[in-house]
C-alpha positions, -999 to 999 in steps of 0.1 A, spaced: 465 731 556 429 741 554 400 743 579 398 705 583 433 703 598 434 737 616 401 733 635 409 699 652 444 711 659 432 742 676 408 723 698 433 697 709 460 723 715 437 743 737 428 712 758 464 703 761 474 737 774 446 738 800 453 703 813 491 707 814 489 741 831 467 725 858 493 698 865 522 723 864 505 746 889 503 718 915 540 710 914 555 708 949 587 727 940 601 751 915 625 725 901 596 701 895 576 729 879 604 736 855 608 699 847 570 697 840 571 728 818 600 712 797 581 679 795 549 697 786 567 715 757 583 684 744 551 664 746 532 692 729 557 692 700 555 654 696 517 654 698 514 683 674 537 666 649 518 633 651 484 651 648 496 671 618 510 640 601 479 620 607 455 648 595 478 655 565 480 619 555 442 616 557 438 647 536 464 634 510 445 601 508 413 620 501 430 641 475 444 610 458 409 594 458 394 626 443 421 627 417 416 591 408 378 598 405 385 627 382 409 607 361 383 578 359 356 603 349 378 618 322 386 584 308 349 575 307 342 607 289 370 601 265 357 566 257 322 578 253 333 605 229 353 580 210 323 557 207 300 585 196 327 601 173 321 632 194 346 658 207 343 690 227 359 724 223 360 758 239 369 793 228 381 819 252 365 851 238 390 873 256 421 857 242 407 839 211 423 807 223 406 775 210 409 743 230 400 708 216 395 675 233 414 645 221 385 632 200 383 664 180 420 659 169 411 624 158 381 636 139 402 662 121 430 637 115 458 658 131 479 658 163 477 682 192 512 695 185 504 704 149 474 726 157 479 763 164 449 765 187 432 795 170 399 799 151 419 809 120 437 775 121 403 758 126 388 775 94 417 761 74 402 727 77 367 738 66 357 726 31 360 756 7 324 752 -4 312 753 32 335 780 46 313 810 37 281 793 50 298 785 83 311 821 87 276 836 81 259 811 104 285 818 132 281 856 128 243 853 130 246 831 161 269 854 180 246 884 171 213 867 179 223 843 206 206 809 212 221 775 203 243 769 173 237 737 152 252 732 117 264 703 96 293 710 73 323 694 57 360 694 67 390 684 48 417 663 66 454 669 58 453 637 37 426 652 15 398 630 29 365 648 32 344 642 64 310 655 74 307 669 110 279 683 131 288 713 153 266 724 182 276 752 206 264 779 230 278 810 246 287 811 283 283 845 301 298 860 332 276 869 362 272 904 347 260 890 313 292 895 295 301 867 270 330 848 285 336 819 262 319 797 237 317 759 242 304 732 220 308 697 205 318 684 171 305 650 159 317 630 129 284 622 110 300 612 77 283 578 75 249 593 83 253 621 57 265 597 30 236 574 37 211 603 35 226 614 2 225 579 -11 188 576 -1 181 609 -19 199 596 -50 180 563 -48 148 583 -44 155 603 -75 164 572 -94 133 554 -82 112 584 -94 129 583 -128 123 546 -130 86 550 -121 83 577 -147 100 554 -172 76 526 -162 46 548 -169 61 558 -202 67 521 -211 31 513 -201 18 540 -223 40 529 -252 29 493 -247 -8 504 -248 -1 525 -279 18 495 -295 -11 472 -287 -36 496 -301 -16 500 -333 -11 463 -337 -48 456 -332 -57 484 -356 -31 479 -383 -27 441 -382 -56 424 -366 -81 451 -377 -69 450 -413 -68 412 -413 -103 408 -399 -116 434 -424 -101 415 -453 -113 382 -439 -149 395 -437 -148 409 -473 -134 377 -487 -160 356 -469 -188 379 -480 -176 377 -516 -174 339 -514 -209 337 -500 -225 356 -530 -247 335 -552 -232 349 -584 -197 339 -573 -183 310 -594 -168 280 -578 -133 290 -589 -137 325 -575 -152 311 -542 -122 288 -538 -98 317 -544 -116 339 -518 -115 311 -493 -78 305 -499 -71 342 -493 -93 342 -462 -73 312 -448 -40 330 -454 -53 361 -438 -66 341 -408 -33 325 -403 -15 358 -404 -39 372 -378 -32 342 -356 5 346 -360 2 384 -352 -19 376 -321 7 351 -308 35 376 -313 16 402 -295 9 378 -266 46 369 -264 55 405 -262 31 410 -233 39 379 -212 69 356 -209 62 327 -233 50 297 -213 74 301 -184 54 277 -163 52 250 -190 86 254 -207 107 266 -178 132 295 -178 158 280 -201 135 269 -229 115 301 -226 146 322 -230 158 301 -259 125 304 -277 125 342 -272 160 346 -285 153 324 -315 123 345 -324 142 378 -319 172 366 -338 151 354 -367 135 389 -370 169 407 -367 189 382 -388 212 372 -360 230 339 -354 223 324 -320 247 302 -300 235 284 -269 254 267 -241 226 258 -217 214 228 -197 179 213 -203 167 230 -171 178 251 -141 169 247 -104 134 260 -100 128 294 -84 96 312 -75 76 327 -104 85 363 -95 122 355 -96 120 336 -129 99 363 -145 125 390 -135 153 368 -149 134 365 -182 128 402 -183 164 411 -177 177 388 -205 148 400 -227 159 436 -222 195 426 -229 185 410 -262 164 441 -271 195 462 -265 215 439 -288 189 442 -316 185 480 -313 220 493 -305 247 467 -308 249 462 -346 258 425 -339 258 395 -361 258 369 -334 245 364 -298 254 337 -273 234 325 -243 252 307 -215 234 293 -185 245 270 -156 249 264 -119 281 271 -99 281 263 -61 243 266 -60 243 299 -78 224 302 -111 242 321 -138 228 335 -170 250 353 -195 241 369 -229 269 382 -250 272 397 -285 299 406 -310 285 441 -316 301 475 -313 300 477 -275 305 508 -255 328 523 -228 319 512 -193 341 539 -178 320 566 -197 288 549 -186 297 547 -149 310 583 -149 276 596 -158 252 608 -132 230 578 -122 199 596 -134 214 602 -168 224 565 -174 206 544 -200 172 536 -186 173 500 -200 204 491 -180 191 510 -150 159 489 -152 178 457 -154 199 467 -124 168 475 -104 151 442 -113 183 423 -102 183 441 -69 146 433 -63 153 396 -65 186 397 -46 207 390 -77 239 404 -90 241 420 -125 275 425 -142 278 443 -175 311 441 -194 317 460 -226 344 477 -246 341 497 -278 345 473 -307 345 442 -284 308 436 -279 289 434 -246 283 407 -220 255 408 -195 257 383 -167 230 377 -140 239 357 -110 213 345 -85 225 333 -51 218 299 -37 181 297 -30 187 280 4 220 298 14 208 332 1 
């Protein structure tokens, strides 16, 4: 029954024997002495029984309390592991037996009964592309010692791929012999997916920045060529015509002809300057507003590309901040540029309106279209930079961009801005 019961029992029994023997020795007759001996024996048995019962009951209460504490601690550990998506495991190096906590089974998506409890069974769940890496890392860890820390993928029986982080250490006997390995496995799928999404977005941002620099250089080159080929040529012609008209020997008829040509050249230069200005800045967004500015741009582009323009737009839309309106203009402008360059369309249609506080702008064409499935299946870095730029502008202003297209059925680009107050 343990020292806690035996020691008090021994002390009390010794005291009882000493006291009872003292009384028995003072009995006046042999018959009374026998009677006292019998009574002493019976009382000793009863007292011993009661003492053992009491001490045993107290020990049982303590054992139950300890068991309840252990159960409570285990339950707390189980809940903590569940909240942290963390499980624990242990491998007996002598037998090769692998033990998992309940949370590990949840992470791997299997039941305790379906697991063989061996390392071979564990490796069946490792992603084929990570299996060799894990084997090499584990072998190096066991040879070199220290702590083990590795992130890899597992494949659940359903085919779902999860990312886990495993950390482990070796536990040795008192003589330094490795006894077992113990460690934890944590489901870090969300973190790993977020990290990879950040990496993807970083690559995409870098591609967009490179494209932005390329566009800036192309714009500078375009401006330089326009200034040289158009304005430069026009100004040279204008100067020559004015010089010829200013000569004394020039007749009145010739002077009038030179001045007429100079006027036409000046008008062409003014028109070219206005076109160049419109290409650089949204045309009079502040004075015209977004709707009229878009209509003016579409009309000018359609006239140059021989396109028919249809419009279903209100006189104005709820005002937004200049950055948002400029981004909206640039997105529809890029969509119109794609129509002119790639669609082979004969007609474009601009639709604008407000629905439940959300501003909606849509540009559609009747051109050749393209396969959205093929486009979405491409690597993000390999997608058309024009569409990528439109998507990025939409994200920057908190808008939603939808592109709908099918081969032979044209393309529709819709931009939806949330309610300015409700977000």
